[in-house]
mmCIF file as Biopython writes it, N, C-alpha, C and O atoms, coordinates in Angstrom:
data_model
#
loop_
_atom_site.group_PDB
_atom_site.id
_atom_site.type_symbol
_atom_site.label_atom_id
_atom_site.label_alt_id
_atom_site.label_comp_id
_atom_site.label_asym_id
_atom_site.label_entity_id
_atom_site.label_seq_id
_atom_site.pdbx_PDB_ins_code
_atom_site.Cartn_x
_atom_site.Cartn_y
_atom_site.Cartn_z
_atom_site.occupancy
_atom_site.B_iso_or_equiv
_atom_site.auth_seq_id
_atom_site.auth_asym_id
_atom_site.pdbx_PDB_model_num
ATOM 1   N N  . MET A ? 1  ? 0.842  -1.181 0.000   1.0 0.0 1  A 1 
ATOM 2   C CA . MET A ? 1  ? 0.000  0.000  0.000   1.0 0.0 1  A 1 
ATOM 3   C C  . MET A ? 1  ? 0.889  1.246  0.000   1.0 0.0 1  A 1 
ATOM 4   O O  . MET A ? 1  ? 1.840  1.342  0.775   1.0 0.0 1  A 1 
ATOM 5   N N  . ILE A ? 2  ? 0.568  2.190  -0.872  1.0 0.0 2  A 1 
ATOM 6   C CA . ILE A ? 2  ? 1.304  3.443  -0.958  1.0 0.0 2  A 1 
ATOM 7   C C  . ILE A ? 2  ? 0.640  4.464  -0.041  1.0 0.0 2  A 1 
ATOM 8   O O  . ILE A ? 2  ? -0.568 4.689  -0.123  1.0 0.0 2  A 1 
ATOM 9   N N  . VAL A ? 3  ? 1.420  5.067  0.815   1.0 0.0 3  A 1 
ATOM 10  C CA . VAL A ? 3  ? 0.925  6.100  1.710   1.0 0.0 3  A 1 
ATOM 11  C C  . VAL A ? 3  ? 0.986  7.431  0.966   1.0 0.0 3  A 1 
ATOM 12  O O  . VAL A ? 3  ? 1.956  7.704  0.259   1.0 0.0 3  A 1 
ATOM 13  N N  . ALA A ? 4  ? -0.040 8.253  1.122   1.0 0.0 4  A 1 
ATOM 14  C CA . ALA A ? 4  ? -0.113 9.531  0.417   1.0 0.0 4  A 1 
ATOM 15  C C  . ALA A ? 4  ? 1.157  10.345 0.620   1.0 0.0 4  A 1 
ATOM 16  O O  . ALA A ? 4  ? 1.619  10.516 1.748   1.0 0.0 4  A 1 
ATOM 17  N N  . GLY A ? 5  ? 1.710  10.840 -0.461  1.0 0.0 5  A 1 
ATOM 18  C CA . GLY A ? 5  ? 2.898  11.685 -0.392  1.0 0.0 5  A 1 
ATOM 19  C C  . GLY A ? 5  ? 4.201  10.919 -0.494  1.0 0.0 5  A 1 
ATOM 20  O O  . GLY A ? 5  ? 5.237  11.519 -0.780  1.0 0.0 5  A 1 
ATOM 21  N N  . ARG A ? 6  ? 4.184  9.627  -0.270  1.0 0.0 6  A 1 
ATOM 22  C CA . ARG A ? 6  ? 5.429  8.848  -0.302  1.0 0.0 6  A 1 
ATOM 23  C C  . ARG A ? 6  ? 5.878  8.567  -1.721  1.0 0.0 6  A 1 
ATOM 24  O O  . ARG A ? 6  ? 6.993  8.087  -1.927  1.0 0.0 6  A 1 
ATOM 25  N N  . SER A ? 7  ? 5.057  8.848  -2.685  1.0 0.0 7  A 1 
ATOM 26  C CA . SER A ? 7  ? 5.435  8.689  -4.082  1.0 0.0 7  A 1 
ATOM 27  C C  . SER A ? 7  ? 5.442  10.048 -4.779  1.0 0.0 7  A 1 
ATOM 28  O O  . SER A ? 7  ? 6.331  10.343 -5.577  1.0 0.0 7  A 1 
ATOM 29  N N  . ARG A ? 8  ? 4.459  10.853 -4.474  1.0 0.0 8  A 1 
ATOM 30  C CA . ARG A ? 8  ? 4.332  12.163 -5.099  1.0 0.0 8  A 1 
ATOM 31  C C  . ARG A ? 8  ? 5.456  13.108 -4.682  1.0 0.0 8  A 1 
ATOM 32  O O  . ARG A ? 8  ? 6.070  13.757 -5.528  1.0 0.0 8  A 1 
ATOM 33  N N  . SER A ? 9  ? 5.720  13.183 -3.399  1.0 0.0 9  A 1 
ATOM 34  C CA . SER A ? 9  ? 6.740  14.107 -2.903  1.0 0.0 9  A 1 
ATOM 35  C C  . SER A ? 9  ? 8.124  13.826 -3.492  1.0 0.0 9  A 1 
ATOM 36  O O  . SER A ? 9  ? 8.797  14.766 -3.913  1.0 0.0 9  A 1 
ATOM 37  N N  . PRO A ? 10 ? 8.574  12.570 -3.537  1.0 0.0 10 A 1 
ATOM 38  C CA . PRO A ? 10 ? 9.872  12.311 -4.161  1.0 0.0 10 A 1 
ATOM 39  C C  . PRO A ? 10 ? 9.905  12.685 -5.641  1.0 0.0 10 A 1 
ATOM 40  O O  . PRO A ? 10 ? 10.945 13.089 -6.160  1.0 0.0 10 A 1 
ATOM 41  N N  . ALA A ? 11 ? 8.779  12.550 -6.309  1.0 0.0 11 A 1 
ATOM 42  C CA . ALA A ? 11 ? 8.725  12.918 -7.723  1.0 0.0 11 A 1 
ATOM 43  C C  . ALA A ? 11 ? 8.912  14.430 -7.885  1.0 0.0 11 A 1 
ATOM 44  O O  . ALA A ? 11 ? 9.583  14.879 -8.815  1.0 0.0 11 A 1 
ATOM 45  N N  . VAL A ? 12 ? 8.325  15.203 -6.991  1.0 0.0 12 A 1 
ATOM 46  C CA . VAL A ? 12 ? 8.484  16.659 -7.032  1.0 0.0 12 A 1 
ATOM 47  C C  . VAL A ? 12 ? 9.938  17.039 -6.749  1.0 0.0 12 A 1 
ATOM 48  O O  . VAL A ? 12 ? 10.501 17.900 -7.425  1.0 0.0 12 A 1 
ATOM 49  N N  . VAL A ? 13 ? 10.538 16.400 -5.755  1.0 0.0 13 A 1 
ATOM 50  C CA . VAL A ? 13 ? 11.936 16.680 -5.432  1.0 0.0 13 A 1 
ATOM 51  C C  . VAL A ? 13 ? 12.833 16.274 -6.598  1.0 0.0 13 A 1 
ATOM 52  O O  . VAL A ? 13 ? 13.789 16.980 -6.916  1.0 0.0 13 A 1 
ATOM 53  N N  . ALA A ? 14 ? 12.537 15.156 -7.231  1.0 0.0 14 A 1 
ATOM 54  C CA . ALA A ? 14 ? 13.314 14.722 -8.395  1.0 0.0 14 A 1 
ATOM 55  C C  . ALA A ? 14 ? 13.231 15.768 -9.507  1.0 0.0 14 A 1 
ATOM 56  O O  . ALA A ? 14 ? 14.234 16.075 -10.151 1.0 0.0 14 A 1 
ATOM 57  N N  . GLY A ? 15 ? 12.051 16.307 -9.727  1.0 0.0 15 A 1 
ATOM 58  C CA . GLY A ? 15 ? 11.903 17.366 -10.733 1.0 0.0 15 A 1 
ATOM 59  C C  . GLY A ? 15 ? 12.757 18.571 -10.407 1.0 0.0 15 A 1 
ATOM 60  O O  . GLY A ? 15 ? 13.352 19.178 -11.297 1.0 0.0 15 A 1 
ATOM 61  N N  . TYR A ? 16 ? 12.817 18.917 -9.137  1.0 0.0 16 A 1 
ATOM 62  C CA . TYR A ? 16 ? 13.659 20.040 -8.702  1.0 0.0 16 A 1 
ATOM 63  C C  . TYR A ? 16 ? 15.135 19.741 -8.982  1.0 0.0 16 A 1 
ATOM 64  O O  . TYR A ? 16 ? 15.856 20.595 -9.497  1.0 0.0 16 A 1 
ATOM 65  N N  . LEU A ? 17 ? 15.578 18.530 -8.641  1.0 0.0 17 A 1 
ATOM 66  C CA . LEU A ? 17 ? 16.970 18.161 -8.875  1.0 0.0 17 A 1 
ATOM 67  C C  . LEU A ? 17 ? 17.304 18.133 -10.367 1.0 0.0 17 A 1 
ATOM 68  O O  . LEU A ? 17 ? 18.402 18.515 -10.772 1.0 0.0 17 A 1 
ATOM 69  N N  . LEU A ? 18 ? 16.360 17.684 -11.166 1.0 0.0 18 A 1 
ATOM 70  C CA . LEU A ? 18 ? 16.572 17.660 -12.613 1.0 0.0 18 A 1 
ATOM 71  C C  . LEU A ? 18 ? 16.787 19.072 -13.146 1.0 0.0 18 A 1 
ATOM 72  O O  . LEU A ? 18 ? 17.700 19.323 -13.933 1.0 0.0 18 A 1 
ATOM 73  N N  . GLN A ? 19 ? 15.943 19.975 -12.710 1.0 0.0 19 A 1 
ATOM 74  C CA . GLN A ? 19 ? 15.980 21.324 -13.252 1.0 0.0 19 A 1 
ATOM 75  C C  . GLN A ? 19 ? 17.140 22.144 -12.694 1.0 0.0 19 A 1 
ATOM 76  O O  . GLN A ? 19 ? 17.811 22.847 -13.450 1.0 0.0 19 A 1 
ATOM 77  N N  . THR A ? 20 ? 17.385 22.071 -11.411 1.0 0.0 20 A 1 
ATOM 78  C CA . THR A ? 20 ? 18.389 22.953 -10.814 1.0 0.0 20 A 1 
ATOM 79  C C  . THR A ? 20 ? 19.803 22.396 -10.879 1.0 0.0 20 A 1 
ATOM 80  O O  . THR A ? 20 ? 20.751 23.146 -11.113 1.0 0.0 20 A 1 
ATOM 81  N N  . LEU A ? 21 ? 19.959 21.087 -10.674 1.0 0.0 21 A 1 
ATOM 82  C CA . LEU A ? 21 ? 21.297 20.491 -10.667 1.0 0.0 21 A 1 
ATOM 83  C C  . LEU A ? 21 ? 21.615 19.722 -11.944 1.0 0.0 21 A 1 
ATOM 84  O O  . LEU A ? 21 ? 22.701 19.161 -12.090 1.0 0.0 21 A 1 
ATOM 85  N N  . LYS A ? 22 ? 20.648 19.702 -12.871 1.0 0.0 22 A 1 
ATOM 86  C CA . LYS A ? 22 ? 20.816 18.999 -14.150 1.0 0.0 22 A 1 
ATOM 87  C C  . LYS A ? 22 ? 21.153 17.525 -13.954 1.0 0.0 22 A 1 
ATOM 88  O O  . LYS A ? 22 ? 21.941 16.959 -14.712 1.0 0.0 22 A 1 
ATOM 89  N N  . MET A ? 23 ? 20.553 16.900 -12.932 1.0 0.0 23 A 1 
ATOM 90  C CA . MET A ? 23 ? 20.758 15.471 -12.674 1.0 0.0 23 A 1 
ATOM 91  C C  . MET A ? 23 ? 19.960 14.642 -13.667 1.0 0.0 23 A 1 
ATOM 92  O O  . MET A ? 23 ? 18.917 15.072 -14.158 1.0 0.0 23 A 1 
ATOM 93  N N  . LYS A ? 24 ? 20.453 13.471 -13.949 1.0 0.0 24 A 1 
ATOM 94  C CA . LYS A ? 24 ? 19.701 12.501 -14.741 1.0 0.0 24 A 1 
ATOM 95  C C  . LYS A ? 24 ? 18.593 11.933 -13.849 1.0 0.0 24 A 1 
ATOM 96  O O  . LYS A ? 24 ? 18.759 11.881 -12.631 1.0 0.0 24 A 1 
ATOM 97  N N  . PRO A ? 25 ? 17.470 11.507 -14.432 1.0 0.0 25 A 1 
ATOM 98  C CA . PRO A ? 25 ? 16.350 11.009 -13.624 1.0 0.0 25 A 1 
ATOM 99  C C  . PRO A ? 25 ? 16.738 9.868  -12.684 1.0 0.0 25 A 1 
ATOM 100 O O  . PRO A ? 25 ? 16.367 9.881  -11.511 1.0 0.0 25 A 1 
ATOM 101 N N  . ASP A ? 26 ? 17.478 8.884  -13.190 1.0 0.0 26 A 1 
ATOM 102 C CA . ASP A ? 26 ? 17.849 7.751  -12.338 1.0 0.0 26 A 1 
ATOM 103 C C  . ASP A ? 26 ? 18.728 8.178  -11.175 1.0 0.0 26 A 1 
ATOM 104 O O  . ASP A ? 26 ? 18.569 7.683  -10.059 1.0 0.0 26 A 1 
ATOM 105 N N  . LEU A ? 27 ? 19.642 9.083  -11.428 1.0 0.0 27 A 1 
ATOM 106 C CA . LEU A ? 27 ? 20.529 9.560  -10.368 1.0 0.0 27 A 1 
ATOM 107 C C  . LEU A ? 27 ? 19.744 10.360 -9.324  1.0 0.0 27 A 1 
ATOM 108 O O  . LEU A ? 27 ? 19.966 10.201 -8.124  1.0 0.0 27 A 1 
ATOM 109 N N  . ALA A ? 28 ? 18.836 11.211 -9.777  1.0 0.0 28 A 1 
ATOM 110 C CA . ALA A ? 28 ? 18.021 12.005 -8.853  1.0 0.0 28 A 1 
ATOM 111 C C  . ALA A ? 28 ? 17.157 11.098 -7.972  1.0 0.0 28 A 1 
ATOM 112 O O  . ALA A ? 28 ? 17.080 11.296 -6.759  1.0 0.0 28 A 1 
ATOM 113 N N  . LEU A ? 29 ? 16.514 10.113 -8.581  1.0 0.0 29 A 1 
ATOM 114 C CA . LEU A ? 29 ? 15.666 9.205  -7.814  1.0 0.0 29 A 1 
ATOM 115 C C  . LEU A ? 29 ? 16.495 8.355  -6.854  1.0 0.0 29 A 1 
ATOM 116 O O  . LEU A ? 29 ? 16.059 8.080  -5.736  1.0 0.0 29 A 1 
ATOM 117 N N  . ALA A ? 30 ? 17.682 7.939  -7.280  1.0 0.0 30 A 1 
ATOM 118 C CA . ALA A ? 30 ? 18.561 7.161  -6.401  1.0 0.0 30 A 1 
ATOM 119 C C  . ALA A ? 30 ? 19.009 8.001  -5.205  1.0 0.0 30 A 1 
ATOM 120 O O  . ALA A ? 30 ? 19.080 7.501  -4.082  1.0 0.0 30 A 1 
ATOM 121 N N  . GLU A ? 31 ? 19.306 9.262  -5.446  1.0 0.0 31 A 1 
ATOM 122 C CA . GLU A ? 31 ? 19.720 10.166 -4.369  1.0 0.0 31 A 1 
ATOM 123 C C  . GLU A ? 31 ? 18.595 10.317 -3.339  1.0 0.0 31 A 1 
ATOM 124 O O  . GLU A ? 31 ? 18.840 10.275 -2.134  1.0 0.0 31 A 1 
ATOM 125 N N  . ILE A ? 32 ? 17.387 10.489 -3.813  1.0 0.0 32 A 1 
ATOM 126 C CA . ILE A ? 32 ? 16.239 10.668 -2.925  1.0 0.0 32 A 1 
ATOM 127 C C  . ILE A ? 32 ? 15.981 9.404  -2.110  1.0 0.0 32 A 1 
ATOM 128 O O  . ILE A ? 32 ? 15.783 9.472  -0.897  1.0 0.0 32 A 1 
ATOM 129 N N  . THR A ? 33 ? 15.983 8.251  -2.780  1.0 0.0 33 A 1 
ATOM 130 C CA . THR A ? 33 ? 15.687 7.016  -2.062  1.0 0.0 33 A 1 
ATOM 131 C C  . THR A ? 33 ? 16.816 6.617  -1.114  1.0 0.0 33 A 1 
ATOM 132 O O  . THR A ? 33 ? 16.596 5.834  -0.189  1.0 0.0 33 A 1 
ATOM 133 N N  . SER A ? 34 ? 18.015 7.144  -1.332  1.0 0.0 34 A 1 
ATOM 134 C CA . SER A ? 34 ? 19.111 6.853  -0.394  1.0 0.0 34 A 1 
ATOM 135 C C  . SER A ? 34 ? 18.957 7.645  0.904   1.0 0.0 34 A 1 
ATOM 136 O O  . SER A ? 34 ? 19.504 7.267  1.940   1.0 0.0 34 A 1 
ATOM 137 N N  . LYS A ? 35 ? 18.207 8.744  0.838   1.0 0.0 35 A 1 
ATOM 138 C CA . LYS A ? 35 ? 18.022 9.604  2.012   1.0 0.0 35 A 1 
ATOM 139 C C  . LYS A ? 35 ? 16.740 9.301  2.781   1.0 0.0 35 A 1 
ATOM 140 O O  . LYS A ? 35 ? 16.690 9.483  3.997   1.0 0.0 35 A 1 
ATOM 141 N N  . ARG A ? 36 ? 15.718 8.845  2.090   1.0 0.0 36 A 1 
ATOM 142 C CA . ARG A ? 36 ? 14.421 8.619  2.713   1.0 0.0 36 A 1 
ATOM 143 C C  . ARG A ? 36 ? 13.827 7.302  2.249   1.0 0.0 36 A 1 
ATOM 144 O O  . ARG A ? 36 ? 14.077 6.855  1.130   1.0 0.0 36 A 1 
ATOM 145 N N  . ASP A ? 37 ? 13.042 6.687  3.112   1.0 0.0 37 A 1 
ATOM 146 C CA . ASP A ? 37 ? 12.324 5.473  2.754   1.0 0.0 37 A 1 
ATOM 147 C C  . ASP A ? 37 ? 11.095 5.879  1.946   1.0 0.0 37 A 1 
ATOM 148 O O  . ASP A ? 37 ? 10.103 6.358  2.497   1.0 0.0 37 A 1 
ATOM 149 N N  . CYS A ? 38 ? 11.175 5.682  0.652   1.0 0.0 38 A 1 
ATOM 150 C CA . CYS A ? 38 ? 10.061 6.066  -0.215  1.0 0.0 38 A 1 
ATOM 151 C C  . CYS A ? 38 ? 10.077 5.171  -1.445  1.0 0.0 38 A 1 
ATOM 152 O O  . CYS A ? 38 ? 11.057 4.479  -1.721  1.0 0.0 38 A 1 
ATOM 153 N N  . SER A ? 39 ? 8.999  5.201  -2.153  1.0 0.0 39 A 1 
ATOM 154 C CA . SER A ? 39 ? 8.929  4.481  -3.422  1.0 0.0 39 A 1 
ATOM 155 C C  . SER A ? 39 ? 8.150  5.351  -4.391  1.0 0.0 39 A 1 
ATOM 156 O O  . SER A ? 39 ? 7.248  6.092  -4.002  1.0 0.0 39 A 1 
ATOM 157 N N  . ILE A ? 40 ? 8.512  5.248  -5.640  1.0 0.0 40 A 1 
ATOM 158 C CA . ILE A ? 40 ? 7.853  6.060  -6.659  1.0 0.0 40 A 1 
ATOM 159 C C  . ILE A ? 40 ? 7.115  5.111  -7.594  1.0 0.0 40 A 1 
ATOM 160 O O  . ILE A ? 40 ? 7.717  4.216  -8.187  1.0 0.0 40 A 1 
ATOM 161 N N  . VAL A ? 41 ? 5.832  5.310  -7.719  1.0 0.0 41 A 1 
ATOM 162 C CA . VAL A ? 41 ? 5.024  4.448  -8.577  1.0 0.0 41 A 1 
ATOM 163 C C  . VAL A ? 41 ? 5.486  4.623  -10.024 1.0 0.0 41 A 1 
ATOM 164 O O  . VAL A ? 41 ? 5.965  5.692  -10.402 1.0 0.0 41 A 1 
ATOM 165 N N  . PRO A ? 42 ? 5.342  3.573  -10.828 1.0 0.0 42 A 1 
ATOM 166 C CA . PRO A ? 42 ? 5.831  3.633  -12.201 1.0 0.0 42 A 1 
ATOM 167 C C  . PRO A ? 42 ? 5.290  4.810  -13.014 1.0 0.0 42 A 1 
ATOM 168 O O  . PRO A ? 42 ? 6.009  5.369  -13.842 1.0 0.0 42 A 1 
ATOM 169 N N  . GLU A ? 43 ? 4.043  5.187  -12.788 1.0 0.0 43 A 1 
ATOM 170 C CA . GLU A ? 43 ? 3.463  6.309  -13.533 1.0 0.0 43 A 1 
ATOM 171 C C  . GLU A ? 43 ? 4.221  7.608  -13.257 1.0 0.0 43 A 1 
ATOM 172 O O  . GLU A ? 43 ? 4.510  8.375  -14.176 1.0 0.0 43 A 1 
ATOM 173 N N  . LEU A ? 44 ? 4.541  7.845  -11.981 1.0 0.0 44 A 1 
ATOM 174 C CA . LEU A ? 44 ? 5.280  9.064  -11.636 1.0 0.0 44 A 1 
ATOM 175 C C  . LEU A ? 44 ? 6.726  8.986  -12.102 1.0 0.0 44 A 1 
ATOM 176 O O  . LEU A ? 44 ? 7.312  10.006 -12.464 1.0 0.0 44 A 1 
ATOM 177 N N  . ARG A ? 45 ? 7.308  7.796  -12.099 1.0 0.0 45 A 1 
ATOM 178 C CA . ARG A ? 45 ? 8.667  7.626  -12.616 1.0 0.0 45 A 1 
ATOM 179 C C  . ARG A ? 45 ? 8.717  8.024  -14.103 1.0 0.0 45 A 1 
ATOM 180 O O  . ARG A ? 45 ? 9.651  8.692  -14.545 1.0 0.0 45 A 1 
ATOM 181 N N  . ARG A ? 46 ? 7.705  7.605  -14.855 1.0 0.0 46 A 1 
ATOM 182 C CA . ARG A ? 46 ? 7.636  7.971  -16.280 1.0 0.0 46 A 1 
ATOM 183 C C  . ARG A ? 46 ? 7.494  9.489  -16.442 1.0 0.0 46 A 1 
ATOM 184 O O  . ARG A ? 46 ? 8.097  10.076 -17.341 1.0 0.0 46 A 1 
ATOM 185 N N  . ILE A ? 47 ? 6.704  10.119 -15.581 1.0 0.0 47 A 1 
ATOM 186 C CA . ILE A ? 47 ? 6.533  11.561 -15.657 1.0 0.0 47 A 1 
ATOM 187 C C  . ILE A ? 47 ? 7.853  12.275 -15.361 1.0 0.0 47 A 1 
ATOM 188 O O  . ILE A ? 47 ? 8.188  13.256 -16.023 1.0 0.0 47 A 1 
ATOM 189 N N  . VAL A ? 48 ? 8.598  11.791 -14.377 1.0 0.0 48 A 1 
ATOM 190 C CA . VAL A ? 48 ? 9.907  12.374 -14.062 1.0 0.0 48 A 1 
ATOM 191 C C  . VAL A ? 48 ? 10.830 12.246 -15.274 1.0 0.0 48 A 1 
ATOM 192 O O  . VAL A ? 48 ? 11.541 13.193 -15.611 1.0 0.0 48 A 1 
ATOM 193 N N  . GLU A ? 49 ? 10.827 11.095 -15.925 1.0 0.0 49 A 1 
ATOM 194 C CA . GLU A ? 49 ? 11.671 10.893 -17.102 1.0 0.0 49 A 1 
ATOM 195 C C  . GLU A ? 49 ? 11.247 11.809 -18.247 1.0 0.0 49 A 1 
ATOM 196 O O  . GLU A ? 49 ? 12.098 12.336 -18.964 1.0 0.0 49 A 1 
ATOM 197 N N  . GLN A ? 50 ? 9.951  12.000 -18.425 1.0 0.0 50 A 1 
ATOM 198 C CA . GLN A ? 50 ? 9.462  12.920 -19.459 1.0 0.0 50 A 1 
ATOM 199 C C  . GLN A ? 50 ? 9.861  14.358 -19.128 1.0 0.0 50 A 1 
ATOM 200 O O  . GLN A ? 50 ? 10.226 15.126 -20.018 1.0 0.0 50 A 1 
ATOM 201 N N  . TYR A ? 51 ? 9.792  14.714 -17.858 1.0 0.0 51 A 1 
ATOM 202 C CA . TYR A ? 51 ? 10.172 16.057 -17.434 1.0 0.0 51 A 1 
ATOM 203 C C  . TYR A ? 51 ? 11.644 16.312 -17.718 1.0 0.0 51 A 1 
ATOM 204 O O  . TYR A ? 51 ? 12.035 17.428 -18.059 1.0 0.0 51 A 1 
ATOM 205 N N  . ALA A ? 52 ? 12.455 15.272 -17.577 1.0 0.0 52 A 1 
ATOM 206 C CA . ALA A ? 52 ? 13.892 15.403 -17.849 1.0 0.0 52 A 1 
ATOM 207 C C  . ALA A ? 52 ? 14.129 15.834 -19.294 1.0 0.0 52 A 1 
ATOM 208 O O  . ALA A ? 52 ? 15.045 16.609 -19.565 1.0 0.0 52 A 1 
ATOM 209 N N  . THR A ? 53 ? 13.315 15.341 -20.220 1.0 0.0 53 A 1 
ATOM 210 C CA . THR A ? 53 ? 13.485 15.741 -21.619 1.0 0.0 53 A 1 
ATOM 211 C C  . THR A ? 53 ? 13.123 17.209 -21.799 1.0 0.0 53 A 1 
ATOM 212 O O  . THR A ? 53 ? 13.712 17.893 -22.636 1.0 0.0 53 A 1 
ATOM 213 N N  . LEU A ? 54 ? 12.162 17.699 -21.024 1.0 0.0 54 A 1 
ATOM 214 C CA . LEU A ? 54 ? 11.793 19.118 -21.105 1.0 0.0 54 A 1 
ATOM 215 C C  . LEU A ? 54 ? 12.899 20.006 -20.531 1.0 0.0 54 A 1 
ATOM 216 O O  . LEU A ? 54 ? 13.118 21.126 -20.993 1.0 0.0 54 A 1 
ATOM 217 N N  . CYS A ? 55 ? 13.588 19.486 -19.518 1.0 0.0 55 A 1 
ATOM 218 C CA . CYS A ? 55 ? 14.672 20.237 -18.880 1.0 0.0 55 A 1 
ATOM 219 C C  . CYS A ? 55 ? 15.984 20.078 -19.651 1.0 0.0 55 A 1 
ATOM 220 O O  . CYS A ? 55 ? 16.996 20.690 -19.308 1.0 0.0 55 A 1 
ATOM 221 N N  . GLU A ? 56 ? 15.953 19.262 -20.683 1.0 0.0 56 A 1 
ATOM 222 C CA . GLU A ? 56 ? 17.133 18.982 -21.506 1.0 0.0 56 A 1 
ATOM 223 C C  . GLU A ? 56 ? 18.282 18.436 -20.690 1.0 0.0 56 A 1 
ATOM 224 O O  . GLU A ? 56 ? 19.423 18.881 -20.820 1.0 0.0 56 A 1 
ATOM 225 N N  . VAL A ? 57 ? 17.965 17.454 -19.836 1.0 0.0 57 A 1 
ATOM 226 C CA . VAL A ? 57 ? 18.997 16.818 -19.012 1.0 0.0 57 A 1 
ATOM 227 C C  . VAL A ? 57 ? 19.646 15.720 -19.806 1.0 0.0 57 A 1 
ATOM 228 O O  . VAL A ? 57 ? 20.548 15.047 -19.306 1.0 0.0 57 A 1 
#
């Protein structure tokens, strides 16, 4: 069971890392999951990857 915010919040932080630090999606998500116990649902993972193309990462 996914608890509210445990998937959405990391996706938002990943978007921030993509845009500000020019991180690759996998690296950004790995950094987040190394700091906090969270999981990102596949749908949000795809959105993060799509956002990376918009940020030209």
